[in-house]
N, C-alpha and C positions, 0 to 999 in steps of 0.2 A: 363783554361776552357777545360773540356773534353766533346767531342761531339760523339754521336753514330749516324751514318747515316744508316737508315733502308730503304732498297730499294727492289723492286720486281725483279730487274735484275742488273747485274754488269758484266763488261768484265770478261771472264773466265781466260784470260791471259793479261798481260800488252800490248802485241803486237796484241791483238785481233782486227780484222777489224770491229767488231760490234760498234754501237754508244758508245762513251766514255764520254758523258756529265757528268755522275756521277763521273767518275774517274777524269776528269779535275777539277771539282769543289772541290772534296775531296783533291786533291793534292794542290790546291790553299789555301784551308782552313788550311791544315796541316802546312803551313808556320807560322801560328799564334796561332793555338790551337791543342790539341791532338785529333786525329780523328781515330775512329774505324768504319769500314764498316761491316754491317750485310746484307747478301743477301742470296737468296735461293741457295741451292747446286745444283750440277749436277753430274752425275755418274763419270765423268772424272776430276772433280775439287777437289783440296785439301780443306779439311774443315777449315784449318787455314793457312794463308800465310802472308808474310810481303813484301810490295812493297814500298821500301824507308821508308818514315815516316808513311805509312798507315798500320794498322793492319786490314787484311781482313778475316772475318769469314763467314762461310756458314753453313746453317742448312738444314737437310733433312726434307722433307715434305710428302713423300709417300713411301710405300713399296709394292713391291720390288723397289729398287732405279732405276733399269733400266726402270721402267715404268713412272718415273717422266717426264712430258712433258708440263708443264704449263709455266714455267718461261722463257725459252730460245727459241732458234730456231727462228721461225717467230715473236716472241714477244707475250706477254700475251693477248692483245686484239684479235689478229688473231688466236691464239691457242684456245681461248674460243669460237670463231666463228666456227672453223673448226673441233674441236675434242671433242667428248663426254667424252673421258678420261680426258681431261683438265678441263672440267666443273665439273667432279666428284672430281677432286683434289683441287678445289678452297677452300672449307671449311677446308680441311686438311692443306693447305698452310697457311690460315689465322690463324688457331689455333696454328700451329707450329711457325709461325713468332711472334705471341704475346708472346708465352712462351719464345722464344729465345730473344726477345727484353728485357723482364723482367730480364732474367738470365744474359745476357751480360751487360746490363746497370748496374746491381748490381756489376758484376765482375770488370768492368773498372771504376766504380764510375762516370757514365755519369751525367753531369749537364744538358745537353740538348740531346734529341732525335729528330733528323730531319728526318721525313719520306718523301720519295719521291713517289708521287702519293697517292691521298687520298684513293684509292682502289687498292690493299688491304692493302698497308703498313700503310697508315694513320689510317685506322680502327684498324689494329693490334696494332699499337703503342698507340692509344687512349685506347684500351682495356688493354694493359699492364700498362699504366700509372694509370688508375683507378682514384678514388677520392682522394687517399692518396698522390698524387703528388710525386711519386718517382723521377721525373725529370720534367723539362720543356719540353713541346712538341711543335714542329713547323712542320707543314705539308705543302708540296708544291704540287699544282695541275699542271700537265703538259699538258693535252689536252684530250687524250683518256679517262682518268679517270673521267674527268668532264662530258663527254658524257655518260659514263657507269652509273654514279650515278643516274640519273633520271629514268633509266630502272629498278632499284631495287624495290621490294615491300617495301612499307613504306619508300620511298626514303627521304622524308622531315624529318621524325623522325630520320633516320640513319645519315643524314647530320648534323642535329642539335646536335645529340649526339656526333659525332666526333668533331665538332667545339667547343662544351662545354668543351671538354677534350683536347683542343689545346690552347696553349698560344700565338701562332702566326700562321697566315695563309698566304701563298704566292701563287700567281698565275703568270704563266709565260707570260700571255697575257691578253688583255682586254676581248676577247671573252671567255676565260676560267673563268675569274672572273665573267662575266655575267652569265655563265652557273650555277655556284655555287649559285649566288644570286637568280636565278630563282627557283632552287631546295629549297633553304632555305625559300623563300618567303619574304626575307628582305635583306638589304645590308650585305654582309659578312665582310666588313672591310678588305678584303684581300689586302696585299701589292703587288703591281705590280713589279715583278723583272724577266725580261726575262733571258733565258739561256745565258751563256757567250761564249767567243771565245778566242782561243790562237792567238792573233794578230801577235806576233813575228813569230810563226811557219808559218802562212799563208802568211806572207810578205817576208819570207826568200827566196833566190834563190833556185830553185829546184835542189836537188842533181842529179836527173836523169831527165833532161828536156824531155818534150813530143813533138814529131813532128807530125804534122797533116798528115793523109793519104788522106785528102780531099783538092782539089786545092785551095778552098776559105776558108779553116779553118773549125772550127766546133763549134756548140752550145754544151753546156754541161748540162746534167741532172745527179744529184746524189741523190740516195735514194732507199728505198725499193720499189720493183715493186709490189705495191698493189693499189687497186682502188683509194683510197683517194689521192694518189700522182698525179693523173691526167696525166699519161704518154700517154694515148690514145688521150687526148686532144692535147698534144704536137705533136704527130705524125700527127694528122689532120692539125694542124697549120703549120707543117714543109712543107707539100705539097704546101701551099700557099706562104710561105716564099721563097721557091725555085723558084717560078715564077720570083721573083726579084733577087735572089741570087742562080742561078742554080747549082753552084759548091760547095755549102755549105752543110756540113754534120752534123750529130748529134752523140755524144758519150754518151752512157748511162752507168753510173757506179752504180752498184747495182744489187741485185738479189731478187727473191721473187716468190710467187706462180703464178703471172701473166706473168712471163718471156716468156713461150711458146706462149701464146695468143698475147703478144705484138710483138714478132718476126713475127708471122703470119700476124698481122695487118700491120706491115711494108712491108711485101711481097705483101699483097693485095693492098697496096697503091703505089706499084712500088718503094719503098724506100729501098729495101733490100741492095742495094749497097751503100746507103747513111746514114745508121744507123748502128753504131757498138755497140753491146751489150757486154761490156767488163767485166761484172761480178762484184762481190764485190771488193772493193778497200780499202786499209788502208789510213790513213790520209796523209801520204807522197805522195801517188799516187794521192789523191784528190787535194792536194796542187799543185802538178806539172801540173795537168790538168787545174786547175783554172788559172794558169799563162799563159797557152797556148791557152785557148779557146777564141772565139770571143765574147761570152756572155754566162752567166749562166741563165738557165730557171727553175723556180720553179712553176709548173702549178697546184698546189694543188686545190682540189675541195671540195665541201660540199656534203657528200653522202646523200642517200635517207632518212637516219635517222637524218639528220641535223648535223652529226659529221664533225668537221673540225680540222685541226692540230692546235697545239699551236704555237710554233716558231721553224720551221725546222732549224736545225743547219747549213745547207748548205747556207742559206741566209746570215747569219752572216759571215761565212767563205768566201763567195764571196766578201762581202763588205770589209773584212779585207785584202783580196788579191788585191783589187782595180779593180775587174772585172766589166764589164757591167752586170747589174742584172735586169732580167724581172721576175716578180712574179704575181700570181693571187691575188685577193683581198679577199681570203679565210682565215679564222682563224686569227692567230696572225700576219700574214705577213704585213698588213697595219700598225702595230705598229713599224715596222723596216724600211720599204721602203716607201719613200715619193716621189711621182711623181714630176719630175723636179728638185729634189735635189740630190737623190742618186740612183735612179733607175726608172723603168717603171712598172706601175700597170695595169694589164689586168682584165677583168671581168672573174671570176671563171667559168670554164666549157664552155667558148665561144672560139672556135678555131679561128674564124675570128678576134676577138679582140686581142687574144694572138698573132696571126701572125702579125697584124698591129703594136703591141707594139714591137715585136722582130725586125721587119724591121726598126722601128724608132730608136731603140737602136743601130742597126748595122750601121745606117747612121749618128749617132751622136758621139761626143767625149765622153770619160768616164767622168761622172760628177766630178767636182772639189772636192766636199766634200763627195766622195763615202765612205771614211773610217771613218767618224766622229762617226757614230752610233756604229761601231765595237770598236772604241777606248773607248767609254763610257761603253762598256760591255766586256772589256777585263777581263779574269778570275780573275786577281788580284783585280780589282774594284768590281766585283760581289762578291768575297769572303769578302771584307771589308763590303759591304752592308749586306751580309748574317750574318756576325758576329754582326752587329748592331741590326739585327732582333733577334738574340739569346739573346743579352743583354736585349732587351725590354721584351722578353719572360720570362727571368729569373726574372726580376723585377716584372712582372705581377704575376708570379707564387709565388713569395715570399710575395706579398701583399695580395693575396687571402686567 
C-alpha cells in the first residue's frame, strides 16, 4: 500500500523541537506501508528530502518565498489570527496544496491520501481527489480545524462537500467529532482515534537527568504559551498550592506570544523566584523533566469562541512516563484522563479547583494504572488502527 500524507505543517528538520505528532505517526506507518509526506515549504527547507523510510516533499505556496508566513512559526491558527499576510496566503496555499496532492499522488501511485486537519489539507485533498477517485481519501480532524470550520461562510455545505469526497473520517477526540457533527447537522460517522505516544522513549531513563532548583521539587507545564493553554490559570492556582507546599516551584517548557505577559503575571503574583520559563524544549528534554517533576499540569481552557484543544500530546507523554497528571476537563482531555484511575480532573478555567486537584495529586501516590491509556495508544498500535482505516477506505472507494 502506498500512502501520501498531506499536512499543513511538518517538522522542518528531524531534530526540530516543534510538535512531531505527524512525524511519529508517519515513521510508525512506514514500518508497514510506503509513506510519502507532502507539506508546505519554508524558505530554509529543502523541497525534497529523505528521512529514513520517509520521502518528504514540500510545495511553495506564495511569492516571493520570503513572505510565506502561514504554515510555520506560531502555527496556522495563530498566524491567521495575528497576520493579515497569512490570511491573504490561505487561498494560495489551498490551491497549491490541491495541485501538489494531485501531482505527487500520481507520481508515487498513492492508493490512499491521508490529510491531517480538515482545513486546509482535507479540503485540498478532497478537491484533488474529485469525483474520479484518483485515490481513497482519509481526513483527520485534530482540534483547531474543527473549530475553524463553523466560522466559514457556507460551513455546512463545505463540510458536507469534503465528507462526500472522503472515504474515511477520523477525529482525535469526542469533542472534535461533536464539532463536526454540529456543522454537518447529522452524525459524521467519524472514527475516534486519539494521537499516539512513543511509550518507550518516555519510559527510558533520561540521558541527562534534571535536578530541581526548588527545595520541594517542581510542577511541570509543557506547551505553546497561548491563551487556550491556560497558563494564566495555572499561575493563579500555584499561589494557592504554595500555601500548602511553600517550597514548590513551576517549570514552564515552551514559548509563544504570551511569554512576556506570563512572566509579568508571575512577577505580579510574587512568583518570579518560583517559576522558571525555560523556553522551547526537544522531546529528550521533555522526557527528562517528566521523570523529575512532582506532577504535570495541563490547564487547558475553552476560549471565548468555544474553541478547545483536541488531545494535547503532553498528557499522553506524562502518562507514558508514569508521572502524576492533573488536567482540566476541556476538549479531549477527559477522553484520556479518568479521575481516580490515572490522574486528576479539574474544572477548566477555575484556579481554585485546579489548585485543589494539584494538592490532592501531590499528597497521593502515583495511580497504579497510570500508563494503561498510553500503552493502548503507543504509535505502533495507532499505526495498526490507522492502516485498518485505510483498508476500509480503499474497500469503500472500490465499491462506489
